[in-house]
C-alpha positions as CSV (number, residue, x, y, z in Angstrom):
1,X,-19.6,-3.1,5.6
2,X,-19.0,-0.3,7.9
3,X,-15.4,0.1,9.6
4,X,-15.3,2.5,12.8
5,X,-12.4,4.7,13.3
6,X,-10.1,2.3,15.3
7,X,-10.5,-0.4,12.9
8,X,-9.2,1.5,9.9
9,X,-6.4,2.6,12.2
10,X,-5.2,-1.0,12.9
11,X,-6.0,-1.7,9.0
12,X,-3.8,0.9,8.0
13,X,-1.1,-0.3,10.4
14,X,-1.5,-3.7,8.9
15,X,-1.7,-2.3,5.3
16,X,1.7,-0.4,6.2
17,X,3.7,-3.4,7.7
18,X,2.3,-5.5,4.0
19,X,4.4,-2.5,2.3
20,X,7.8,-2.5,4.4
21,X,7.9,-5.9,4.1
22,X,7.2,-5.8,0.6
23,X,10.0,-3.4,-0.3
24,X,12.5,-5.4,2.1
25,X,11.8,-9.2,0.3
26,X,11.5,-7.8,-3.1
27,X,13.7,-5.4,-5.7
28,X,11.3,-3.0,-5.7
29,X,10.5,0.2,-4.1
30,X,6.9,0.8,-3.7
31,X,5.0,3.8,-5.8
32,X,3.5,5.5,-2.9
33,X,3.6,9.1,-3.8
34,X,-0.6,9.3,-4.0
35,X,0.1,7.7,-0.1
36,X,2.6,10.4,1.0
37,X,0.6,13.2,-0.4
38,X,-2.2,12.2,1.7
39,X,0.0,13.0,4.9
40,X,-1.9,10.7,6.9
41,X,0.0,7.6,8.6
42,X,-1.4,5.0,10.8
43,X,0.2,6.5,13.8
44,X,-1.8,10.0,12.9
45,X,-4.8,9.1,15.3
46,X,-5.7,12.9,15.0
47,X,-6.6,12.4,11.3
48,X,-10.4,11.9,10.4
49,X,-12.1,8.3,9.9
50,X,-12.4,9.7,6.1
51,X,-8.8,10.9,5.7
52,X,-7.4,7.1,7.5
53,X,-10.1,5.4,4.5
54,X,-8.8,7.6,2.0
55,X,-5.1,6.8,2.9
56,X,-5.8,2.5,3.3
57,X,-7.2,3.3,-0.2
58,X,-4.2,5.2,-2.0
59,X,-2.0,3.0,0.3
60,X,-3.4,-0.8,-1.1
61,X,-3.3,1.1,-4.6
62,X,0.2,1.9,-4.4
63,X,1.1,-1.7,-2.9
64,X,-1.2,-3.7,-5.4
65,X,0.3,-1.6,-8.5
66,X,3.6,-2.6,-7.5
67,X,3.0,-6.4,-7.4
68,X,1.2,-5.6,-10.5
69,X,4.2,-4.1,-12.1
70,X,6.5,-6.4,-10.5
71,X,4.4,-9.2,-11.8
72,X,4.1,-8.3,-15.6
73,X,7.9,-7.7,-15.8
74,X,8.7,-11.4,-14.7
75,X,6.0,-12.8,-17.3
76,X,7.8,-10.6,-20.0
77,X,11.3,-11.9,-19.0
78,X,10.0,-15.4,-18.6
79,X,8.2,-15.3,-22.1
80,X,11.8,-13.9,-23.4
81,X,13.5,-17.1,-22.1
82,X,11.4,-19.4,-23.6
């Protein structure tokens, strides 16, 4: 599937909102050092399609990685409580 730059920017913005929401409703801060090092935000419309694609993947990785860690921690706590 090939996305247009505008579609990638839109996806980037949506993922950023998901990340913000997750941080608000959970007690965890997302690990986004890889994403932040890219220096590309959804509002960086002057950046290339490739830059946004890389940022989207890094942001998604940061979100899912933090969620995986949270799930593993919950499973550990639950197992110790049983």
